[in-house]
C-alpha atoms as one frame of an Amber mdcrd trajectory, in Angstrom:
protein
 -17.606 -39.004 -34.804 -17.803 -36.392 -31.994 -14.477 -34.681 -31.240 -13.203
 -35.085 -27.514 -12.303 -32.084 -25.598 -10.057 -31.598 -22.475 -11.545 -29.506
 -20.026  -9.130 -27.585 -17.503 -10.825 -26.522 -14.544  -9.298 -23.428 -12.507
  -9.909 -22.555  -8.937  -8.829 -19.135  -7.541  -6.711 -19.543  -4.475  -6.707
 -16.842  -1.851  -3.259 -15.827  -1.171  -1.308 -13.233   1.013   2.294 -11.602
  -0.344   3.789 -10.067   2.650   7.047  -7.959   2.907   9.835  -8.581   5.544
  11.864  -5.401   5.764  14.508  -6.540   8.119  15.348  -9.507   5.961  14.762
  -8.092   2.629  12.349 -10.803   1.672   8.807 -11.365   0.038   6.815 -13.931
   1.542   3.633 -15.829   0.108   1.220 -17.690   2.184  -2.538 -18.728   2.613
  -4.797 -16.535   4.399  -4.454 -18.580   7.490  -0.524 -18.283   7.570  -0.329
 -21.808   6.261   1.849 -22.921   3.093   4.380 -20.127   3.975   7.066 -19.805
   1.443   9.621 -17.036   0.685   9.764 -16.081  -3.174  12.158 -13.170  -3.232
  15.049 -12.447  -1.204  17.826  -9.781  -1.537  15.375  -6.814  -1.692  16.564
  -3.340  -0.395  14.224  -2.398   2.479  10.803  -3.541   0.847   7.825  -1.397
   1.654   4.700  -1.784  -0.559   3.574  -4.521  -2.814   0.929  -4.789  -5.234
  -0.194  -8.043  -7.373  -1.385  -7.866 -10.869  -3.032 -11.315 -11.424  -4.056
 -10.789 -14.937  -0.457 -10.251 -16.155   1.004 -12.534 -13.454   3.149 -10.076
 -11.790   3.848  -8.581  -8.267   5.437  -5.196  -7.965   7.167  -3.647  -5.113
   9.055  -0.682  -3.700  12.473  -0.739  -2.429  12.718   2.371   0.162  16.610
   1.781   0.209  18.562   3.906   2.838  16.831   7.364   2.804  20.145   9.654
   3.133  21.386   7.551   0.118  18.377   8.407  -2.311  18.685   4.736  -3.446
  14.879   3.696  -3.647  13.695   1.667  -6.566  10.883  -0.411  -7.758  10.836
  -4.120  -9.007   8.695  -6.490 -10.825   8.594 -10.214 -10.788   6.221 -13.168
 -11.617   4.034 -14.425  -9.008   6.511 -17.036  -7.947   9.249 -14.531  -7.700
  10.997 -15.552 -10.874  11.870 -13.271 -13.666  12.655 -10.349 -11.461  13.330
  -6.935 -13.036  13.970  -3.294 -11.933  11.534  -1.109 -13.614  12.060   2.217
 -11.736  15.852   2.205 -11.228  17.769   4.201  -8.201  17.779   7.843  -8.953
  14.222   8.248 -10.211  12.263   8.005  -6.637  14.015   8.560  -3.396  11.987
   6.472  -0.649   9.308   4.807  -2.299   6.539   3.516   0.163   2.881   2.021
  -0.399   2.392   1.139  -4.207  -1.075   0.582  -6.294  -2.012  -0.591  -9.493
  -4.594   1.281 -11.271  -5.530  -1.449 -14.285  -7.895   0.891 -16.386  -5.009
   3.421 -17.035  -2.194   0.629 -16.781  -0.529   2.857 -14.344   1.493   2.217
 -10.786   0.856   4.852  -8.275   3.316   5.348  -5.282   4.223   7.603  -2.426
   7.745   8.774  -1.995   8.145   9.548   1.666  11.657  11.443   1.840  11.136
  12.696  -1.894   7.692  14.337  -0.448   5.892  13.141  -3.409   3.021  11.085
  -5.046   4.245   9.527  -8.340   3.188   7.027 -11.009   4.440   5.339 -14.255
   3.380   3.088 -16.692   3.620  -0.595 -15.844   7.056  -0.956 -17.585   8.293
   1.741 -15.543   8.439   4.211 -18.457   6.711   7.721 -18.375   7.457   8.657
 -14.809   5.406  11.411 -13.272   5.074  13.602 -10.191   1.507  14.379  -9.439
   1.980  15.776  -5.879   5.001  17.652  -4.577   5.024  18.429  -0.794   8.067
  19.718  -0.184  11.605  20.074  -1.905  15.160  20.337  -0.917  16.963  19.240
   2.417  15.293  21.613   4.843  11.911  20.342   3.733  13.043  16.743   3.871
  13.758  17.001   7.519   9.863  17.807   8.085   7.825  14.581   8.578   4.682
  16.629   8.108   5.803  16.615   4.304   6.436  12.831   3.976   3.962  11.189
   1.722   3.638   7.484   2.778   0.278   5.597   1.798  -2.148   6.035  -1.044
  -5.170   4.750  -2.575  -7.342   5.785  -5.601 -11.036   6.232  -5.943 -11.575
   5.578  -9.740 -15.190   6.403  -9.743 -14.375  10.093  -8.773 -11.201  10.289
 -10.272  -9.689  11.136  -6.794  -6.579  10.199  -4.918  -6.108   9.727  -1.583
  -2.608   9.810   0.423  -1.161  10.122   3.810   1.490  12.482   5.333   2.484
  10.882   8.715   4.078  13.803  10.615   6.505  13.193  13.398   6.284  10.260
  15.710   2.936  10.468  17.893   3.032  14.212  17.289  -0.804  14.343  16.188
   0.186  16.169  13.172  -0.612  13.314  10.734  -2.947  13.848   7.865  -4.950
  12.371   5.070  -5.147  14.433   1.677  -7.330  14.000  -1.471  -6.975  15.586
  -4.819  -7.901  15.043  -8.360  -5.768  12.086  -9.961  -4.926  14.478 -12.971
  -3.023  17.807 -12.226  -5.534  20.990 -12.963  -4.909  22.728 -16.329  -2.149
  25.169 -16.165  -1.096  24.244 -12.606   1.800  21.916 -11.335   2.573  19.171
  -8.719   3.798  22.150  -6.612   1.086  24.527  -6.764  -2.128  22.668  -7.513
  -5.272  24.081  -6.099  -7.482  21.164  -5.861  -5.777  19.319  -2.797  -8.177
  18.776   0.310  -7.591  17.809   3.709  -9.817  14.449   4.330  -8.379  14.221
   8.175  -5.858  15.740  10.133  -4.629  15.501  13.770  -3.965  12.029  13.280
  -1.075  10.213  15.301   0.765   8.633  12.301  -1.414   7.343   9.419   0.307
   4.879   7.182  -0.959   2.710   4.488  -4.645   3.256   2.820  -7.045   0.754
   1.432 -10.431   1.788  -0.437 -13.602  -0.327  -0.289 -15.052   0.609  -3.669
 -18.139  -1.249  -3.298 -19.108   0.588   0.170 -17.341   3.622  -0.407 -15.257
   3.166   2.640 -11.495   4.427   3.311  -9.589   1.955   5.546  -5.946   3.084
   7.027  -3.560   2.038   9.718  -2.033   4.182  12.282   1.258   3.457  13.590
   1.290   6.252  16.400   0.339   5.607  20.087  -2.997   4.711  21.573  -5.686
   5.591  21.575  -5.992   6.366  18.160  -2.600   5.173  17.123  -1.540   1.404
  16.711  -5.195   0.992  14.996  -7.053   0.175  11.851  -9.571   3.244  11.127
 -12.179   3.628   8.613 -14.544   6.444   7.253 -17.014   7.070   4.347 -15.370
   9.115   1.766 -18.647  10.348   0.662 -20.212  11.342   4.000 -17.084  11.786
   6.002 -17.868  11.552   9.859 -16.439  13.996  12.231 -14.114  11.296  13.601
 -12.993   8.158  11.893 -14.185   4.824  13.386 -11.589   2.715  14.921 -12.134
  -0.937  13.902  -8.908  -2.641  15.368  -6.575  -1.813  17.901  -3.613  -2.918
  20.051  -1.548  -3.482  17.100   2.201  -2.965  17.488   2.980  -0.002  14.820
   0.706  -1.142  12.280   1.845  -0.865   8.719   0.443  -2.806   5.953  -3.471
  -3.405   5.193  -5.315  -5.369   2.444  -9.055  -5.885   1.883 -11.014  -8.758
   0.681 -14.199  -7.173   0.236 -16.366  -9.979  -1.155 -15.051 -12.286   1.729
 -15.700  -9.368   4.293 -12.287  -9.507   5.877  -9.156  -7.362   6.044  -5.581
  -8.403   6.749  -3.121  -6.283   8.554   0.789  -6.218   9.265   2.466  -4.639
  12.086   6.424  -3.843  12.647   6.520  -6.332  15.497   6.152  -9.193  12.759
   2.425  -9.899  13.267  -0.275 -10.623  10.586  -3.811 -10.375  11.770  -7.210
 -10.934  10.160 -10.565  -9.426  10.903 -14.027  -9.019   9.359 -14.322  -5.545
   7.775 -15.918  -4.007  10.952 -13.238  -5.124  12.962 -14.891  -8.063  14.759
 -13.292 -11.679  14.894  -9.842 -10.337  14.997  -7.180 -12.951  14.869  -3.531
 -12.741  14.979  -2.333 -15.760  12.994   1.209 -15.346  12.652   3.660 -13.342
  15.202   7.252 -12.755  15.593   7.910 -12.590  11.743  10.364  -9.817  11.728
   9.584  -6.398  10.773   6.824  -6.736   8.572   5.552  -3.499   6.039   3.413
  -4.065   2.941   0.770  -6.850   2.634  -1.445  -7.731  -0.563  -4.329  -9.835
  -1.023  -5.051 -11.663  -4.259  -6.895 -14.736  -5.740  -4.458 -16.733  -7.943
  -5.934 -18.955 -10.515  -4.601 -22.549 -10.398  -5.110 -25.300 -12.683  -6.625
 -28.495 -11.490
């Protein structure tokens, strides 16, 4: 007699997770803006978000109020339940973009007024500072030292991050360094830091297309180089980055779907855009959604 088996098919559902800063909320939606739901409320000025599909978690940063030094990092299930603070107030000043490095089991983030690039284990333990661009109140008043967005190149073991500079001053920079601090050095005096691009209006969040080795970033400054999405090869850096999307209203978050040849972008005026990776086919499919910051793309398995 043959035994019967129940076969459960699974399908990956493309979803966007979007942070609304002014309302302290996290939303989830389809990639065209439909099935738009709020899954978390009562954040504390959320800025960066990343999805760990395998573990069934989202992680996000709460900037807090900069002069109160009350930033934190939280985790929840993909549906917003089982919310937990993993990096409590007092451990990071103003956390911004956050990324997940699965191979090492680490979360990385930029700390704006803390002027640092930081990381920890997925449970919030072993908090480390990898880059410290400044220290103390005098440095904190200098926006050229503010670390905002970041990404990692695991192939070469490199980290990239932005230091945005004052509003529209043309002093924004993108830096690169080894992930690990060189032996005998520290976060404040490491010798391996390189400038990838400088004289940018206000570079914010970064995303890396690992397949094609292309770095993408949003720029919040004024035109012609600001209010844009830019890109550049990280192995054969051009003299000037390529602008692939423009006419944003203070661009902030960016997420890539490389297999699908598309990007998703948020701006502070409350719009969510989609476009191909070369910027063609740009479409504003949500607008007037509040002050939007971080965005993450993930394909969520669903039983059928």
